[in-house]
Structures are given as structure tokens and as C-alpha cells.
N, C-alpha and C positions, 0 to 999 in steps of 0.2 A: 421465350418469355412467352406468355399469352397474355396477349395487351389486345382487350377492348378498347374499342375508340367509338362513344355514344356521341350524338349529338348531329348537328345541321347537315343537311347534303342537297345543297343548291346553287345548278348554274346562274351564274353572271352574264347580265346583258349589258353590254356599258355602250354606250350610242356618245358621238362628241357633235356639240352645236355651233356652229361657227358664226359664233356671235356675244350678244352676252344677256342675259334671263331679265336684264334690269332694266330697258333697252322700251321690252316689251311690257311693259306694266305702266297703266294706266292711273296714276293716282289717285283718280278720285272714283273708280271703278274697282278699286281692290275689296268690295264689298262681294263679287259675280265675275269671278275670272273665268276668263274660257279662252286659251288657246292650245295650240298646236306649232309645235315645233320643227319643220325640216330639219332631221340632220346629214350630218355626209359619212359616219361613218358607224359603223356597228360593228363590236366584238364580242363576241359568244367563248365564255372561260368555262370550264366545271369548275365548279368551288362547295361553297358551305365547309365548315370550321372541320367538321370531323371526318372530312373526302378527303379535304386538305392534310392533313395531321397523317391521316392513313395511308396517304400517297407517300407522303416524306419517310413515316418508316417502313416504306415497302421500299428505297429509294437506298434504304442503307442494309438490303435484305434480313432486313424480316416478315414474317405472314401476320398486320394486322387482323382483328376484326372488328371490322364495317358495322355498329351499329347503327341504326335511324329507321325513319318511313321515307319512301318515296312513290309516286305515284306507275302505274303501267307504262309511262314513257320511260322509265330509265334506261330500257334496256340498252343502247348504245351507251352510255353513262357505265353502266355495270360490265360491258365489254373492256373498256377501257380500262376501268380500273381494274378488274381480273386479270387484263395484260398486263398491269404495272406488280403484280405480288399481292392484291389484297384481296383478302377473303370477303367477300358479298354474302352468304349463305345464310347471313342473319338480319336483314335489311328486310323490313317490311315492306311489303309491295299495296299500297291501299286499291281498292275497287275503284272508288269513285273520285280520288283527288288529284288532281294535279301532282309532280314534284316541285319544290317549292323553287319559287326562282324567286335572283336579286335585279330588277330593271333601274338603272341610273343616267342620266340625260347631263353631261359636264358642260359648260360652257367657258370661252376663253379667257375668262377670269378665274378658273375654278368655282364658279358657283357652281351645286350641283339639285338637280329635282328625283327624289330615287321610293321607287316602293319597293317592299319585299312583299309577295305572296308567300304566306305558309301554307297553302294545301294542303300535301300529304302528311308535313311536320308532324300535326296537330293530334294525328296519329302515333307518336312515337310513345304517348303517357299508356300506350295497348301493352308494350313490348316488353316481357319477361325477363331477365336477367340469367333466372333458374333456367331456361329454358335455354338461353344462348349459353351458362356454362356448363349443361349439361349435354349437347350437341358435340360442344371441342372441348369433351374431357377435364373440365376445370376452368378457374381463369387464374392470372397472377395476377392482374392491375387491370383496374378500369377507369378510364379519361372521362370525365361528365364534363363534354362540355356543351357550348351556348347550344339550347334546341327549344324544343316546346317545354315551358317552366312545369310543367304540372309533369313532365320526363323526365326532365333534371330530376325535380325532389322524388320522383320514384325509383329513379336509378340509384340514388342514394340511401335511401331508403332501405332498397336492396341490399346494397353490400354491408351496411350496418347490418343487416337482419341477418343475413348466413355469411360475415364473415372476409368479403373479397375486399384485396387492400383497391384502393380507391383515390384520384387526383381528381380535384376540382376544380375545375377554369370556366369560372362563372362569365368572363369576360362584358362583353357584347351586352346579356340580358342582364347586366347589373344593375342597366335605367332601368328598366321593368320589374324587377324583383322587391319585394317587398321587405324589409328589414329581420322582419324571422323567416323571412323563407332564404336569404341571404346566409343567416345562422345555422341553417339545417344544413344547407349544401355544404358549408365550408365545416363545420364537426366533425372531428374523424379523421380527418382527410390527409393521408400520408404526404402529399403537397398539393398547397396551391399557387397556382400562377395567375399573376395579374398585369399588366401595364404598370407607369406608373401611374396613371391618372385615375385607371380602376384601383389604384393600390390606396388609394384618397378617401377614394367613391366608398370603395368599401368599409373601411373605419366609419367612414361618418351615415353610411345606410346603416351600418348595425348597431352602431355606439358602441362599438368594443375601442378601446385603447390596442396600440402593435404589442402589446403586452398578452393582451386577451388573446389575437389572434393566434399569437404563437405560442399559449398554452394550449390552444387546443387544434394543430396541424404538425406534421412533423416536421418540413419547410416549407417558408415561404418563398418562392420565384418571383420575381421583380424582374421585369425585361424595359431597360431607359433608353429604345434606341438606339443612337452613335454610342451610347455613353455605356451601354454592355448591359451587364446583367448584378442581380444583387439577391442572394443569395442569405434570408434570417433562419434560424431559430434558435428555440428556445437554451439548448445545451450547448450551442456548438459560434465563433465566433463569427462576426457577419462575413458576409465570401464578394469579393466583386471580382466582375468577370469583364474586359474590357470587351471590345467588337471586336469585330475582324473590321478591318473598314472595305467598302467597295469601288468595284472601280469606277460605277456610275449607277446612281440611280431611277434604273429604267421602271419598275414599278412596284408599290408597295404592300401590293395586295395579297392577302397570306402569308408574309416577314413572321409573325409572330408563332405560325401555325408550323411552317416550319422548323422554328427552334424547338419550341414543343416536340416534333417529332427525332430533331435532333439528341434533343436531350433524354426524351424516355428511353432512344434508341444505345444510348451510354449507358445510362443505367439496367437497362437489360443483356446490356454485354460484360457487366460488372465492371465496369470502367474508375467507379468513384460519383463523388459528385461533381466535384470541380470540372473534370474529362468532359464530365457528361454537357455540363453548361456550355465546354468549348465546341463540342461536338455539335448541340444547337445553333451555337453562335457563328460557326462557319456553316452550317446547314443554311441558315436564315440571310447569311449576307446574300448567297448564291442566288438564294430566291429573290431575292431585292433587287438581283438584277438580269430577270426575266420577266416578260411581262402575266400575268394571270399565276391564282395557286398551285397551278401543276403541271407546269411547260416548261422546266428545270429538269436537267440530267445530273447523277454526280458523278462525274470521272469520277476513280481512287487516284491517281496521280494529280487531277488539280485540286480535289479536296484536300488532299496532305498538306501539297504546296501552300495554300490559303490559310492553312491550320498551322503548318510550321512559322511560318513568315511573323503572326503574331504572339503564336503562344511556347516556338522554339522546338529544337530538333528534337529531347527528351518526349516531350506530350505527344508529337506527332508518330513518332514509335512506337508508344504504347497502344494508340489508338488504331495506326496500323496494323495491329498485332489482334488485338481485339476485337475491331467493326468491321476493318475492311480487308483480311485477309483471304487472297481467294476469290477477290470480286474481278471483274474482266469490264475494261472500260468500254462503254458503250459508244 
């Protein structure tokens, strides 16, 4: 199954300040703030929603097509993704802008000061999905993940115009998009991904009811954190999938991306919706126990043990046959 994953590609630069930001603020001078914080730690992780999802798909032995825009500084990151099985041939390289960056400093009270540099991501709007499809001999599914808003709208139009099946994942960009833009991104999607907060934000921004949304998409998949996943459609009963318990929460970065990767991997192997959600929940749990969105590896035996403990022997056996057969432990 040829899955094109469109969206952001952006390394995360995470710093830790061993104090509290609020202790450095002078109430009488909040109209002219000029502060510098000496940080103790700097962690640089490969990130970006599309890159994280593509990495997760490749961990389950698919060859996802990554579609996004980067700068000429992308070389090392490209090599990493390709070494893990991600096809980067359709990544656009800007001649003038650096790859997007997320920079965040967290203090001891978990307060954060963050900046996002879009950089080359703004050129993603110039990517033509018909060229991507022609290069790869067609596309079976396009995932439209958070990206430059104009790029998300263009990719959706391309899918509708040329008949590409697509999944909508507006997530972090819901706060930036207008109601009409969100409606354009959702209408006609085979799958719609949100978390619980985004579920309600989408309804509020569009003015649609739950029934309105379900009449416009094939299935609405809502992740609920430790409460699992809810899957709704206009024609089938609500499906609730429990989460896989984590041994310990290390870093929530990229957990939703890992779920999407596992879910799409299941669909590509024709497991059915319920089993696909179980694969997604298991991969999300493994990601939750690692630092960063691309720092985990899938060991088949461990993966099946985690899945079996939550969903039973029969579910694990089917997934082993359809998804993990032939895999060698890393």
C-alpha cells in the first residue's frame, strides 16, 4: 500500500532551565521584558508530525512516502529517515530557507517558553501531489497532517480532484485555521484523526454537530490518552479500544503520531479497523516510553507481548500473521 504522509518535518530543540521563569519577571516591567536564561541541558530530537508518522510506518515494515518541505540542512536527517526505510524522494528542498525548527525551554515547574520557526515549511504549498503520484506509480492513501495551512488545503484539493483516498489530521493547526478552512480539510476524508480536545475544538470552529461530521467522513478516530481510542462512523456502532498500559511515562512527544502510524499500518495489511486501532495503541505505548518521537524500535516479540496482555491471544496471533511475520528483532 503506497501511503504518502504529508506534513511538518522539524527537529525539536528542547532545553531545561533549573529555576522558575516567574521568579525572573518584574511585575512593574512586564511591558518591556528582556531576559536570558542559562540552561543546563539541550536535547535535539528528530521531529515533525509527518516525519514521526513516516518513521513509525517504517518501523512496521512499510515504505511510506514522506512529503514536505525542508532546507538544504536536511542532509543528516534525510540519511536517518532513509536508513530506517522512509522514502524521502518527494521531499521538497528550499534553496533559501532552513528546515523548520521547534525550540522550547522548560523550567522546573513545567512552564514553557517556545518558538516555532516555519522556514522551508512555507514552501510545502508548492508541492503537487500529482507529481508525487506519478513518480511512485500512484497513491493508495494520502495523510494530510499539520503543515503550512495553504499546503494542507492544496493537498486536500488535489486528493478530491484526482480521486486520491485521504485521511485528515488537522490536529495542532486547528487553532490557526478558520472554520471554513477546517470544513474544507475534513469533507470527503476517509479517516479523520483528532484527540479529545481537538474533537471539541473542531465542532466549535466549524459549527457542525457530531452527526454533521460523521456524514462527511468515513470514520472519526479520537485518541483519549490513557482512556484509549474512540472510533465513530455514520453507519456502524461506536467502537471503544482500551489503551495499552505503559510501564512508565517518559515523554509524550510523538505519541499521537505513533498511534496514527500503527493504525495506518494495520489498515494497509487489511487487519480491519479494530485491530488497526490495537496496533496503533501498542505502538503509541512504546513511543511513550521513549524520549523523542523517533527514538524507539519495534521488537516483534515485545510488541506482541504488550498487545497480547491487553487484547488477548487471538488478537495478537492475527496481528503477528498479518503485520509482523518475517520481521527480525533489531
